[in-house]
C-alpha distance (Angstrom), angle and dihedral (degrees) to the residues before:
residue distance angle dihedral
X1 . . .
X2 3.77 . .
X3 3.79 125.6 .
X4 3.76 125.0 -148.7
X5 3.68 112.1 -139.7
X6 3.78 117.7 177.4
X7 3.68 127.9 -154.0
X8 3.84 113.3 -115.7
X9 4.00 118.2 -157.5
X10 3.77 124.5 179.6
X11 3.91 118.1 -170.9
X12 3.86 122.7 -166.3
X13 3.88 117.2 -170.9
X14 3.67 126.9 -161.5
X15 3.76 132.4 171.0
X16 3.73 95.6 -85.6
X17 3.78 104.8 9.3
X18 3.78 145.0 53.0
X19 3.90 123.4 -153.8
X20 3.78 117.3 -165.8
X21 3.73 127.7 -174.5
X22 3.82 118.6 -170.0
X23 3.69 133.1 177.6
X24 3.77 108.0 -168.4
X25 3.68 135.3 -156.3
X26 3.70 100.6 -123.8
X27 3.72 98.9 58.4
X28 3.80 140.2 18.1
X29 3.66 93.6 -117.5
X30 3.70 127.4 111.8
X31 3.74 117.8 -141.3
X32 3.82 120.5 -149.9
X33 3.82 116.1 -167.5
X34 3.79 126.1 -174.3
X35 3.70 117.7 -166.8
X36 3.87 118.4 -166.6
X37 3.72 117.2 -156.6
X38 3.82 131.5 -163.5
X39 3.86 129.8 -161.2
X40 3.79 115.7 -105.3
X41 3.83 105.7 -139.0
X42 3.79 93.6 -167.3
X43 3.80 95.2 51.3
X44 3.77 96.5 38.4
X45 3.74 122.0 97.0
X46 3.84 133.4 -172.9
X47 3.82 105.6 -74.4
X48 3.86 93.4 11.5
X49 3.70 119.7 71.6
X50 3.81 115.8 -167.3
X51 3.85 116.4 -146.7
X52 3.85 126.1 -168.9
X53 3.71 130.6 -167.9
X54 3.84 114.0 -91.1
X55 3.80 108.7 171.3
X56 3.85 136.6 2.6
X57 3.69 127.6 -160.0
X58 3.73 123.9 -175.6
X59 3.79 125.3 -169.0
X60 3.77 125.8 -173.6
X61 3.89 117.3 -151.7
X62 3.71 137.6 177.5
X63 3.84 119.2 -129.6
X64 3.63 90.6 -100.6
X65 3.74 93.5 52.4
X66 3.75 89.2 50.0
X67 3.79 89.7 55.0
X68 3.83 89.7 50.1
X69 3.86 91.0 51.3
X70 3.84 90.4 49.8
X71 3.89 91.6 49.7
X72 3.81 89.4 50.5
X73 3.82 92.3 51.1
X74 3.79 90.8 48.6
X75 3.88 90.9 51.4
X76 3.83 90.3 50.3
X77 3.81 92.1 47.3
X78 3.75 95.0 47.4
X79 3.79 92.9 49.6
X80 3.72 91.0 51.7
X81 3.86 91.6 46.8
X82 3.79 90.7 54.0
X83 3.94 93.9 50.6
């Protein structure tokens, strides 16, 4: 019997960051990658800013750890909404 597990990838882009969340087919781990970008003054021109990678952080989480992170975010957001 073969199982067909598909890879899932979510990318969120901001002005100076990129957050990627990936659940691969070869492992049950979830990879969370945060890329920080900085503006390159020399390569930027009016109307077209040029950003380059600055730092990259990767975190490997089990599905249970992902659930715990989501619950933590929900608690923070609920507390701020009630204030």
